[in-house]
All heavy atoms as an XYZ file, in Angstrom:
825
protein
N     -20.804     -8.978     10.533
C     -19.382     -9.002     10.790
C     -18.892    -10.435     10.593
O     -19.504    -11.378     11.048
C     -19.110     -8.505     12.209
C     -17.671     -8.587     12.565
S     -16.942     -7.264     13.553
C     -17.348     -5.782     12.765
N     -17.778    -10.566      9.915
C     -17.210    -11.881      9.618
C     -16.162    -12.241     10.664
O     -15.657    -11.380     11.386
C     -16.583    -11.871      8.235
N     -15.849    -13.512     10.743
C     -14.781    -13.984     11.622
C     -13.833    -14.840     10.805
O     -14.263    -15.673     10.013
C     -15.338    -14.791     12.782
C     -14.260    -15.237     13.758
C     -14.826    -15.928     14.975
O     -15.614    -15.304     15.697
O     -14.475    -17.103     15.180
N     -12.538    -14.605     10.997
C     -11.508    -15.341     10.286
C     -10.593    -15.977     11.327
O     -10.274    -15.357     12.342
C     -10.670    -14.394      9.392
C      -9.553    -15.138      8.700
C     -11.546    -13.701      8.385
N     -10.183    -17.199     11.072
C      -9.185    -17.842     11.923
C      -7.875    -17.822     11.164
O      -7.782    -18.366     10.065
C      -9.593    -19.283     12.275
O     -10.854    -19.245     12.952
C      -8.560    -19.933     13.168
N      -6.888    -17.148     11.748
C      -5.580    -17.034     11.110
C      -4.552    -17.796     11.937
O      -4.722    -17.998     13.138
C      -5.146    -15.551     10.943
C      -6.115    -14.801     10.049
C      -5.015    -14.862     12.281
N      -3.480    -18.209     11.284
C      -2.404    -18.924     11.950
C      -1.151    -18.064     11.917
O      -0.675    -17.688     10.853
C      -2.142    -20.254     11.240
O      -1.053    -20.909     11.833
N      -0.659    -17.733     13.106
C       0.556    -16.931     13.232
C       1.440    -17.593     14.282
O       1.007    -17.812     15.415
C       0.252    -15.475     13.645
C      -0.610    -14.793     12.588
C       1.551    -14.697     13.865
C      -1.079    -13.402     12.961
N       2.639    -17.909     13.885
C       3.577    -18.514     14.818
C       3.126    -19.867     15.345
O       3.449    -20.231     16.471
N       2.365    -20.585     14.533
C       1.910    -21.908     14.941
C       0.673    -21.916     15.820
O       0.232    -22.974     16.253
N       0.082    -20.758     16.072
C      -1.134    -20.684     16.882
C      -2.270    -20.142     16.046
O      -2.059    -19.362     15.113
C      -0.914    -19.780     18.087
C       0.144    -20.363     19.018
C       0.131    -19.765     20.367
N      -1.007    -20.252     21.124
C      -1.429    -19.695     22.233
N      -0.835    -18.618     22.713
N      -2.454    -20.178     22.889
N      -3.460    -20.530     16.398
C      -4.664    -20.087     15.706
C      -5.292    -18.918     16.476
O      -5.379    -18.966     17.710
C      -5.681    -21.236     15.616
C      -5.152    -22.477     14.922
C      -4.895    -22.237     13.445
O      -5.710    -21.648     12.757
N      -3.745    -22.685     12.965
N      -5.722    -17.905     15.735
C      -6.366    -16.742     16.327
C      -7.651    -16.453     15.557
O      -7.631    -16.332     14.329
C      -5.459    -15.505     16.259
C      -4.168    -15.656     17.016
C      -3.018    -16.116     16.377
C      -4.098    -15.347     18.364
C      -1.824    -16.260     17.070
C      -2.904    -15.487     19.068
C      -1.773    -15.942     18.408
O      -0.592    -16.086     19.093
N      -8.752    -16.345     16.280
C     -10.027    -15.961     15.665
C     -10.126    -14.438     15.725
O      -9.989    -13.836     16.789
C     -11.186    -16.600     16.409
N     -10.331    -13.832     14.569
C     -10.369    -12.370     14.476
C     -11.630    -11.954     13.734
O     -11.957    -12.505     12.686
C      -9.126    -11.837     13.739
C      -7.855    -12.272     14.463
C      -9.179    -10.325     13.613
C      -6.586    -11.896     13.752
N     -12.319    -10.956     14.267
C     -13.503    -10.405     13.596
C     -13.054     -9.331     12.613
O     -12.106     -8.592     12.877
C     -14.455     -9.788     14.613
C     -15.178    -10.804     15.427
N     -14.563    -11.852     16.051
C     -16.490    -10.953     15.716
C     -15.435    -12.587     16.701
N     -16.622    -12.063     16.517
N     -13.753     -9.256     11.500
C     -13.468     -8.229     10.505
C     -14.753     -7.909      9.751
O     -15.760     -8.601      9.894
C     -12.372     -8.691      9.541
S     -12.824    -10.123      8.544
N     -14.704     -6.883      8.947
C     -15.865     -6.529      8.133
C     -16.080     -7.593      7.064
O     -15.123     -8.231      6.606
C     -15.660     -5.174      7.461
C     -15.743     -4.020      8.440
C     -15.546     -2.730      7.723
N     -14.088     -2.606      7.561
C     -13.472     -1.569      7.071
N     -14.152     -0.556      6.637
N     -12.172     -1.541      6.978
N     -17.321     -7.776      6.687
C     -17.640     -8.715      5.622
C     -16.867     -8.338      4.360
O     -16.770     -7.173      4.002
C     -19.144     -8.699      5.318
C     -19.972     -9.281      6.461
O     -19.446    -10.129      7.196
O     -21.137     -8.879      6.608
N     -16.285     -9.345      3.713
C     -15.520     -9.119      2.497
C     -14.043     -8.882      2.741
O     -13.259     -8.850      1.800
N     -13.632     -8.683      3.989
C     -12.231     -8.418      4.312
C     -11.471     -9.685      4.701
O     -10.276     -9.619      5.020
C     -12.152     -7.420      5.474
C     -12.731     -6.058      5.171
C     -11.740     -5.163      4.484
O     -10.539     -5.256      4.791
O     -12.159     -4.367      3.634
N     -12.125    -10.830      4.652
C     -11.524    -12.069      5.137
C     -10.233    -12.427      4.405
O      -9.222    -12.761      5.044
C     -12.518    -13.239      5.026
C     -13.789    -13.056      5.814
C     -14.913    -12.376      5.039
O     -14.652    -11.826      3.944
O     -16.051    -12.399      5.521
N     -10.254    -12.375      3.095
C      -9.080    -12.757      2.305
C      -7.917    -11.805      2.582
O      -6.770    -12.232      2.744
C      -9.428    -12.793      0.799
C      -8.179    -13.004     -0.044
C     -10.452    -13.879      0.525
N      -8.228    -10.521      2.659
C      -7.189     -9.524      2.932
C      -6.570     -9.750      4.311
O      -5.341     -9.723      4.461
C      -7.784     -8.115      2.828
C      -6.818     -7.019      3.081
N      -5.746     -6.745      2.264
C      -6.734     -6.116      4.087
C      -5.061     -5.732      2.739
N      -5.631     -5.341      3.855
N      -7.406     -9.989      5.311
C      -6.908    -10.219      6.660
C      -6.053    -11.483      6.719
O      -5.006    -11.511      7.371
C      -8.073    -10.312      7.643
C      -7.706    -10.434      9.116
C      -6.860     -9.257      9.573
C      -8.963    -10.531      9.951
N      -6.470    -12.511      6.002
C      -5.697    -13.751      5.957
C      -4.323    -13.508      5.322
O      -3.313    -14.037      5.783
C      -6.473    -14.829      5.202
C      -5.874    -16.210      5.382
O      -5.598    -16.596      6.539
O      -5.678    -16.898      4.364
N      -4.285    -12.677      4.279
C      -3.010    -12.355      3.627
C      -2.104    -11.570      4.569
O      -0.888    -11.823      4.633
C      -3.256    -11.568      2.342
N      -2.670    -10.633      5.315
C      -1.875     -9.870      6.279
C      -1.313    -10.786      7.364
O      -0.148    -10.661      7.750
C      -2.718     -8.761      6.914
C      -3.166     -7.640      5.982
C      -4.090     -6.687      6.722
C      -1.991     -6.905      5.382
N      -2.142    -11.703      7.832
C      -1.682    -12.658      8.841
C      -0.541    -13.504      8.283
O       0.399    -13.844      9.009
C      -2.836    -13.544      9.299
N      -0.606    -13.825      6.992
C       0.470    -14.576      6.356
C       1.780    -13.814      6.384
O       2.849    -14.399      6.591
N       1.721    -12.492      6.185
C       2.930    -11.669      6.262
C       3.519    -11.686      7.669
O       4.730    -11.832      7.847
C       2.617    -10.222      5.855
C       2.249     -9.972      4.404
C       1.777     -8.537      4.220
C       3.424    -10.263      3.497
N       2.647    -11.546      8.667
C       3.107    -11.559     10.057
C       3.687    -12.929     10.398
O       4.741    -13.032     11.034
C       1.966    -11.176     11.022
C       2.411    -11.318     12.474
C       1.477     -9.758     10.751
N       3.014    -13.978      9.951
C       3.486    -15.340     10.224
C       4.865    -15.566      9.601
O       5.745    -16.170     10.220
C       2.487    -16.368      9.700
C       2.886    -17.784     10.065
O       3.176    -18.042     11.252
O       2.914    -18.637      9.152
N       5.071    -15.069      8.389
C       6.371    -15.229      7.730
C       7.473    -14.529      8.521
O       8.580    -15.072      8.674
C       6.310    -14.688      6.306
N       7.192    -13.352      9.036
C       8.190    -12.627      9.832
C       8.410    -13.317     11.178
O       9.535    -13.350     11.684
C       7.774    -11.167     10.043
C       7.733    -10.365      8.760
C       9.069    -10.386      8.056
C       8.998     -9.641      6.746
N      10.229     -9.722      5.987
N       7.370    -13.878     11.765
C       7.529    -14.626     13.018
C       8.404    -15.847     12.778
O       9.241    -16.207     13.622
C       6.160    -15.030     13.570
N       8.248    -16.470     11.612
C       9.078    -17.624     11.259
C      10.549    -17.216     11.147
O      11.437    -17.896     11.648
C       8.583    -18.244      9.950
C       9.433    -19.397      9.474
C       9.279    -20.665     10.026
C      10.402    -19.207      8.487
C      10.073    -21.729      9.599
C      11.193    -20.258      8.056
C      11.029    -21.513      8.614
O      11.810    -22.557      8.197
N      10.810    -16.081     10.509
C      12.184    -15.578     10.380
C      12.772    -15.323     11.770
O      13.917    -15.689     12.046
C      12.232    -14.295      9.523
C      13.595    -13.626      9.588
C      11.852    -14.596      8.085
N      11.982    -14.722     12.645
C      12.455    -14.449     14.004
C      12.765    -15.749     14.733
O      13.801    -15.876     15.400
C      11.408    -13.643     14.778
N      11.892    -16.734     14.585
C      12.064    -18.024     15.253
C      13.317    -18.735     14.733
O      14.065    -19.332     15.495
C      10.804    -18.871     15.039
C      10.732    -20.117     15.850
C       9.356    -20.796     15.806
N       8.835    -21.041     14.468
C       7.809    -20.374     13.908
N       7.190    -19.418     14.579
N       7.402    -20.675     12.697
N      13.560    -18.668     13.419
C      14.723    -19.338     12.822
C      16.030    -18.645     13.185
O      17.043    -19.297     13.381
C      14.571    -19.386     11.298
C      13.423    -20.240     10.820
C      13.563    -21.682     11.265
O      14.621    -22.274     11.135
N      12.489    -22.243     11.792
N      16.009    -17.316     13.245
C      17.246    -16.581     13.498
C      17.631    -16.570     14.968
O      18.802    -16.432     15.298
C      17.148    -15.154     12.964
O      16.123    -14.455     13.630
N      16.656    -16.703     15.846
C      16.932    -16.697     17.281
C      16.100    -17.777     17.956
O      15.029    -17.502     18.490
C      16.606    -15.311     17.899
O      17.173    -14.291     17.085
C      17.139    -15.194     19.304
N      16.577    -19.008     17.937
C      15.824    -20.096     18.558
C      15.614    -19.835     20.062
O      16.432    -19.186     20.704
C      16.698    -21.330     18.349
C      17.647    -20.966     17.259
C      17.815    -19.479     17.336
N      14.504    -20.322     20.558
C      14.223    -20.189     21.981
C      13.451    -18.943     22.354
O      13.205    -18.701     23.530
N      13.069    -18.146     21.368
C      12.276    -16.956     21.670
C      10.899    -17.373     22.182
O      10.310    -18.342     21.699
C      12.071    -16.093     20.422
C      13.243    -15.280     19.903
C      12.840    -14.553     18.625
C      13.726    -14.291     20.935
N      10.389    -16.614     23.118
C       9.018    -16.846     23.549
C       8.082    -16.390     22.426
O       8.491    -15.652     21.512
C       8.682    -16.050     24.822
O       8.762    -14.651     24.517
C       9.620    -16.400     25.963
N       6.847    -16.821     22.504
C       5.864    -16.437     21.495
C       5.720    -14.917     21.417
O       5.662    -14.337     20.331
C       4.511    -17.076     21.826
C       3.417    -16.729     20.853
C       2.086    -17.344     21.254
O       2.013    -18.019     22.291
O       1.126    -17.136     20.510
N       5.710    -14.285     22.570
C       5.570    -12.827     22.606
C       6.748    -12.159     21.913
O       6.584    -11.229     21.127
C       5.430    -12.330     24.067
C       5.514    -10.821     24.148
C       4.131    -12.830     24.676
N       7.950    -12.648     22.176
C       9.133    -12.046     21.550
C       9.182    -12.337     20.044
O       9.640    -11.508     19.271
C      10.403    -12.492     22.258
C      10.480    -11.852     23.664
C      11.792    -12.045     24.350
N      12.927    -11.398     23.731
C      13.275    -10.117     23.883
N      12.527     -9.313     24.614
N      14.366     -9.649     23.311
N       8.697    -13.509     19.630
C       8.607    -13.788     18.187
C       7.724    -12.756     17.515
O       8.078    -12.202     16.464
C       7.999    -15.168     17.937
C       8.920    -16.318     18.106
C       8.184    -17.626     17.827
O       7.271    -17.667     17.012
N       8.595    -18.679     18.515
N       6.569    -12.480     18.124
C       5.641    -11.510     17.542
C       6.206    -10.097     17.616
O       5.997     -9.289     16.706
C       4.278    -11.603     18.221
C       3.547    -12.924     18.005
C       2.237    -12.959     18.781
C       3.304    -13.183     16.523
N       6.955     -9.805     18.692
C       7.603     -8.501     18.797
C       8.597     -8.313     17.653
O       8.593     -7.286     16.974
C       8.331     -8.374     20.139
C       9.269     -7.166     20.277
C       8.480     -5.870     20.238
C      10.096     -7.275     21.541
N       9.447     -9.318     17.424
C      10.425     -9.218     16.341
C       9.733     -9.171     14.981
O      10.160     -8.444     14.082
C      11.442    -10.358     16.410
C      12.548    -10.098     17.387
C      12.511    -10.641     18.662
C      13.622     -9.301     17.040
C      13.516    -10.399     19.562
C      14.647     -9.050     17.943
C      14.593     -9.598     19.216
N       8.652     -9.935     14.820
C       7.896     -9.880     13.559
C       7.383     -8.468     13.318
O       7.486     -7.937     12.208
C       6.743    -10.883     13.597
N       6.843     -7.844     14.359
C       6.344     -6.476     14.234
C       7.480     -5.511     13.898
O       7.318     -4.607     13.064
C       5.646     -6.049     15.521
N       8.624     -5.699     14.530
C       9.762     -4.826     14.242
C      10.277     -5.015     12.820
O      10.624     -4.040     12.143
C      10.893     -5.076     15.256
C      10.607     -4.591     16.672
C      11.701     -5.076     17.624
C      10.481     -3.080     16.718
N      10.319     -6.263     12.343
C      10.733     -6.514     10.959
C       9.790     -5.814      9.981
O      10.228     -5.178      9.019
C      10.765     -8.014     10.655
C      11.826     -8.796     11.369
C      11.654    -10.153     11.602
C      13.001     -8.213     11.813
C      12.622    -10.897     12.253
C      13.988     -8.943     12.465
C      13.791    -10.298     12.684
N       8.489     -5.937     10.226
C       7.508     -5.304      9.337
C       7.600     -3.781      9.411
O       7.518     -3.095      8.392
C       6.096     -5.781      9.681
C       5.814     -7.225      9.322
C       4.516     -7.707      9.958
C       5.758     -7.402      7.813
N       7.790     -3.248     10.628
C       7.934     -1.797     10.777
C       9.167     -1.294     10.039
O       9.139     -0.219      9.422
C       7.999     -1.425     12.257
N      10.238     -2.068     10.074
C      11.460     -1.692      9.367
C      11.216     -1.650      7.858
O      11.659     -0.719      7.176
C      12.575     -2.678      9.710
C      13.918     -2.263      9.146
O      14.289     -1.073      9.266
O      14.611     -3.130      8.578
N      10.498     -2.641      7.344
C      10.181     -2.651      5.912
C       9.314     -1.458      5.530
O       9.539     -0.816      4.501
C       9.474     -3.949      5.536
C      10.386     -5.138      5.461
C       9.659     -6.395      4.998
O       8.570     -6.286      4.390
O      10.180     -7.491      5.260
N       8.323     -1.153      6.361
C       7.448     -0.007      6.086
C       8.257      1.279      6.095
O       8.094      2.141      5.216
C       6.306      0.058      7.117
C       5.327     -1.092      6.883
C       5.577      1.400      7.056
C       4.320     -1.278      7.998
N       9.143      1.414      7.063
C       9.986      2.603      7.149
C      10.850      2.758      5.902
O      10.962      3.856      5.343
C      10.849      2.532      8.412
C      11.592      3.811      8.663
O      10.995      4.880      8.727
N      12.899      3.720      8.805
N      11.455      1.661      5.446
C      12.280      1.708      4.231
C      11.442      2.122      3.019
O      11.882      2.940      2.198
C      12.931      0.354      3.956
C      14.050      0.017      4.935
O      14.500      0.929      5.673
O      14.462     -1.166      4.975
N      10.239      1.574      2.908
C       9.366      1.917      1.782
C       8.932      3.375      1.827
O       8.869      4.040      0.787
C       8.145      0.999      1.758
C       8.428     -0.453      1.388
C       7.192     -1.322      1.624
C       8.894     -0.561     -0.054
N       8.664      3.884      3.022
C       8.293      5.296      3.157
C       9.438      6.206      2.729
O       9.223      7.200      2.037
C       7.889      5.614      4.595
C       6.512      5.156      4.963
C       6.178      5.570      6.386
C       4.776      5.191      6.757
N       4.448      5.610      8.137
N      10.658      5.858      3.145
C      11.818      6.670      2.740
C      12.020      6.616      1.236
O      12.317      7.625      0.595
C      13.072      6.213      3.475
C      13.222      6.889      4.826
C      14.562      6.633      5.446
N      14.456      5.313      6.091
C      15.427      4.439      6.176
N      16.593      4.699      5.681
N      15.242      3.291      6.775
N      11.857      5.421      0.655
C      12.003      5.277     -0.797
C      10.943      6.094     -1.526
O      11.240      6.779     -2.505
C      11.888      3.804     -1.180
C      12.055      3.546     -2.653
C      11.894      2.065     -3.004
O      12.183      1.206     -2.150
O      11.471      1.794     -4.138
N       9.714      6.036     -1.044
C       8.629      6.799     -1.664
C       8.883      8.299     -1.553
O       8.689      9.039     -2.519
C       7.293      6.433     -1.020
C       6.067      7.161     -1.539
C       5.851      6.863     -3.018
C       4.838      6.769     -0.735
N       9.335      8.742     -0.387
C       9.624     10.171     -0.209
C      10.730     10.611     -1.165
O      10.658     11.702     -1.741
C      10.020     10.452      1.230
N      11.731      9.759     -1.357
C      12.804     10.095     -2.296
C      12.304     10.191     -3.719
O      12.687     11.076     -4.471
N      11.416      9.263     -4.084
C      10.859      9.303     -5.447
C       9.982     10.523     -5.640
O       9.997     11.143     -6.695
C      10.050      8.039     -5.720
C      10.895      6.819     -5.915
C      10.072      5.633     -6.264
N      10.907      4.447     -6.392
C      10.436      3.269     -6.725
N       9.151      3.099     -6.951
N      11.248      2.245     -6.828
N       9.187     10.868     -4.640
C       8.328     12.044     -4.765
C       9.161     13.306     -4.880
O       8.835     14.210     -5.633
C       7.369     12.135     -3.574
C       6.272     11.110     -3.624
C       5.381     11.128     -2.402
O       5.774     11.588     -1.339
N       4.181     10.619     -2.553
N      10.263     13.358     -4.134
C      11.141     14.518     -4.204
C      11.770     14.673     -5.577
O      11.931     15.777     -6.076
N      12.094     13.546     -6.214
C      12.715     13.623     -7.536
C      11.697     13.980     -8.615
O      12.072     14.411     -9.691
C      13.405     12.303     -7.874
O      12.453     11.271     -8.054
N      10.410     13.806     -8.316
C       9.377     14.147     -9.285
C       8.922     15.604     -9.176
O       8.216     16.089    -10.049
C       8.156     13.232     -9.103
C       8.370     11.758     -9.416
C       7.108     10.968     -9.092
C       8.747     11.563    -10.871
N       9.301     16.273     -8.114
C       8.849     17.646     -7.905
C       9.439     18.570     -8.967
O      10.606     18.478     -9.325
C       9.266     18.124     -6.518
N       8.585     19.443     -9.483
C       9.022     20.424    -10.478
C       9.453     21.709     -9.789
O       8.857     22.104     -8.784
C       7.872     20.745    -11.450
C       7.412     19.611    -12.356
C       6.179     20.040    -13.134
C       8.523     19.206    -13.309
N      10.446     22.386    -10.303
C      10.810     23.679     -9.734
C       9.643     24.656     -9.886
O       8.833     24.534    -10.814
C      12.008     24.132    -10.569
C      12.389     22.988    -11.436
C      11.284     22.000    -11.414
N       9.561     25.626     -9.007
C       8.441     26.567     -9.032
C       8.407     27.396    -10.319
O       7.346     27.733    -10.811
C       8.509     27.487     -7.818
C       8.147     26.795     -6.526
C       8.120     27.746     -5.358
O       7.795     28.931     -5.549
O       8.428     27.294     -4.249
N       9.534     27.729    -10.869
C       9.589     28.600    -12.046
C      10.026     27.843    -13.287
O      10.830     28.321    -14.065
C      10.527     29.785    -11.792
C      10.014     30.662    -10.672
O       8.817     30.844    -10.539
N      10.915     31.183     -9.864
N       9.486     26.676    -13.503
C       9.854     25.874    -14.674
C       8.874     26.195    -15.802
O       7.811     25.597    -15.918
C       9.826     24.388    -14.326
C      10.409     23.536    -15.435
O      10.615     24.056    -16.550
O      10.653     22.347    -15.189
N       9.239     27.175    -16.639
C       8.352     27.633    -17.706
C       8.075     26.541    -18.734
O       6.965     26.422    -19.234
C       8.940     28.862    -18.396
C       8.961     30.072    -17.481
O       8.099     30.150    -16.582
O       9.842     30.931    -17.661
N       9.069     25.714    -19.036
C       8.851     24.684    -20.054
C       7.838     23.661    -19.558
O       7.000     23.177    -20.335
C      10.170     24.012    -20.429
O      10.723     23.334    -19.319
N       7.879     23.326    -18.288
C       6.896     22.384    -17.742
C       5.505     23.005    -17.779
O       4.521     22.333    -18.106
C       7.270     21.990    -16.321
N       5.400     24.278    -17.463
C       4.103     24.958    -17.490
C       3.523     24.961    -18.901
O       2.328     24.722    -19.095
C       4.250     26.386    -16.966
N       4.352     25.214    -19.900
C       3.903     25.213    -21.293
C       3.412     23.813    -21.685
O       2.364     23.658    -22.319
C       5.027     25.695    -22.236
C       4.681     25.452    -23.689
C       5.330     27.161    -21.983
N       4.169     22.788    -21.294
C       3.773     21.421    -21.622
C       2.447     21.054    -20.954
O       1.582     20.424    -21.568
C       4.870     20.437    -21.191
C       6.110     20.510    -22.067
S       7.508     19.505    -21.479
C       6.768     17.941    -21.169
N       2.263     21.464    -19.708
C       1.026     21.154    -18.984
C      -0.152     21.882    -19.626
O      -1.230     21.305    -19.797
C       1.175     21.509    -17.491
C       2.146     20.528    -16.832
C      -0.177     21.487    -16.782
C       2.557     20.892    -15.423
N       0.038     23.137    -20.003
C      -1.032     23.885    -20.671
C      -1.387     23.251    -22.007
O      -2.562     23.147    -22.373
C      -0.607     25.342    -20.863
C      -0.604     26.140    -19.582
C      -0.105     27.557    -19.774
O      -0.021     28.035    -20.926
O       0.226     28.188    -18.752
N      -0.393     22.799    -22.754
C      -0.633     22.141    -24.032
C      -1.424     20.846    -23.825
O      -2.375     20.559    -24.550
C       0.695     21.850    -24.725
O       0.495     21.054    -25.871
N      -1.028     20.080    -22.843
C      -1.724     18.837    -22.539
C      -3.158     19.113    -22.117
O      -4.085     18.417    -22.544
C      -0.976     18.071    -21.440
C      -1.562     16.728    -21.020
C      -1.665     15.780    -22.210
C      -0.717     16.101    -19.929
N      -3.369     20.140    -21.302
C      -4.721     20.500    -20.869
C      -5.585     20.875    -22.078
O      -6.745     20.466    -22.174
C      -4.673     21.650    -19.865
N      -5.020     21.616    -23.006
C      -5.758     21.984    -24.214
C      -6.136     20.761    -25.036
O      -7.262     20.663    -25.549
N      -5.211     19.829    -25.173
C      -5.503     18.605    -25.926
C      -6.589     17.792    -25.244
O      -7.461     17.221    -25.914
C      -4.222     17.784    -26.081
C      -3.208     18.438    -27.013
C      -1.868     17.752    -27.039
N      -1.971     16.335    -27.401
C      -0.989     15.470    -27.260
N       0.175     15.872    -26.766
N      -1.133     14.219    -27.617
N      -6.544     17.713    -23.909
C      -7.572     16.968    -23.171
C      -8.944     17.616    -23.331
O      -9.951     16.931    -23.490
C      -7.194     16.861    -21.691
C      -6.034     15.925    -21.366
C      -5.631     16.062    -19.900
C      -6.396     14.484    -21.672
N      -8.987     18.952    -23.287
C     -10.254     19.659    -23.475
C     -10.811     19.411    -24.873
O     -12.006     19.180    -25.054
C     -10.067     21.152    -23.228
C      -9.872     21.501    -21.771
C      -9.489     22.950    -21.552
O      -9.422     23.731    -22.531
O      -9.259     23.301    -20.384
N      -9.950     19.448    -25.865
C     -10.363     19.191    -27.243
C     -10.924     17.775    -27.388
O     -11.959     17.555    -28.019
C      -9.183     19.400    -28.185
O      -9.517     19.022    -29.496
N     -10.233     16.808    -26.787
C     -10.695     15.424    -26.841
C     -12.024     15.264    -26.131
O     -12.932     14.584    -26.627
C      -9.634     14.507    -26.212
C      -9.942     13.018    -26.204
C     -10.110     12.502    -27.631
C      -8.834     12.255    -25.490
N     -12.186     15.922    -24.997
C     -13.444     15.839    -24.247
C     -14.596     16.404    -25.059
O     -15.705     15.851    -25.056
C     -13.310     16.578    -22.918
N     -14.348     17.498    -25.784
C     -15.390     18.093    -26.614
C     -15.805     17.147    -27.732
O     -16.987     17.021    -28.054
C     -14.906     19.426    -27.192
C     -14.821     20.530    -26.173
C     -14.158     21.785    -26.735
O     -13.876     21.849    -27.964
O     -13.907     22.694    -25.928
N     -14.814     16.465    -28.332
C     -15.135     15.529    -29.423
C     -15.886     14.307    -28.919
O     -16.703     13.742    -29.631
C     -13.866     15.107    -30.148
C     -13.293     16.187    -31.038
C     -12.189     15.687    -31.902
N     -11.018     15.391    -31.047
C      -9.982     14.683    -31.435
N      -9.937     14.158    -32.632
N      -8.966     14.493    -30.632
N     -15.590     13.892    -27.697
C     -16.231     12.698    -27.158
C     -17.591     12.990    -26.502
O     -18.379     12.066    -26.320
C     -15.323     12.031    -26.126
C     -14.023     11.440    -26.666
C     -13.164     10.935    -25.526
C     -14.311     10.327    -27.658
N     -17.843     14.235    -26.168
C     -19.106     14.586    -25.523
C     -20.248     14.395    -26.514
O     -20.118     14.716    -27.701
C     -19.065     16.029    -25.041
N     -21.375     13.858    -26.039
C     -22.500     13.676    -26.955
C     -23.043     15.032    -27.414
O     -23.016     16.001    -26.661
C     -23.532     12.924    -26.110
C     -23.131     13.142    -24.692
C     -21.660     13.420    -24.692
N     -23.498     15.065    -28.647
C     -24.063     16.300    -29.191
C     -25.386     16.585    -28.488
O     -26.133     15.669    -28.175
C     -24.282     16.146    -30.692
N     -25.671     17.890    -28.228
C     -26.931     18.209    -27.574
C     -28.119     17.836    -28.465
O     -28.047     17.941    -29.679
C     -26.869     19.730    -27.352
C     -25.657     20.206    -28.071
C     -24.860     19.025    -28.515
N     -29.147     17.346    -27.822
C     -30.339     16.925    -28.562
C     -31.063     18.150    -29.103
O     -31.134     19.180    -28.458
C     -31.264     16.132    -27.648
N     -31.574     18.025    -30.320
C     -32.300     19.138    -30.947
C     -33.676     19.263    -30.292
O     -34.328     18.270    -30.024
C     -32.440     18.886    -32.444
N     -34.134     20.521    -30.047
C     -35.456     20.707    -29.397
C     -36.619     20.382    -30.294
O     -36.669     20.279    -31.421
C     -35.477     22.164    -28.994
C     -34.316     22.838    -29.663
C     -33.431     21.768    -30.216
């Protein structure tokens, strides 16, 4: 198990993580630190706990917005249940993929 020291809100925190996750954890801490900085700048005098609370709320708000955006995009990609032209196109594509796979497959060895 690895240990990483991250800086958030001007304080150092030692955090354990799986080996190889150090860089990722440091990047995540950087995101939290940036939001804590925004909270500190927008509302001077916040306690450390409240800075981290606002940082968490800012990040949660961003995640919520991204989830809504993703759901909207997925909804616009959905095909109607009875879309015959889409079914024909998918079947045609499947046939082309099968043909390509057959051409790329190695020939069976002769006995």
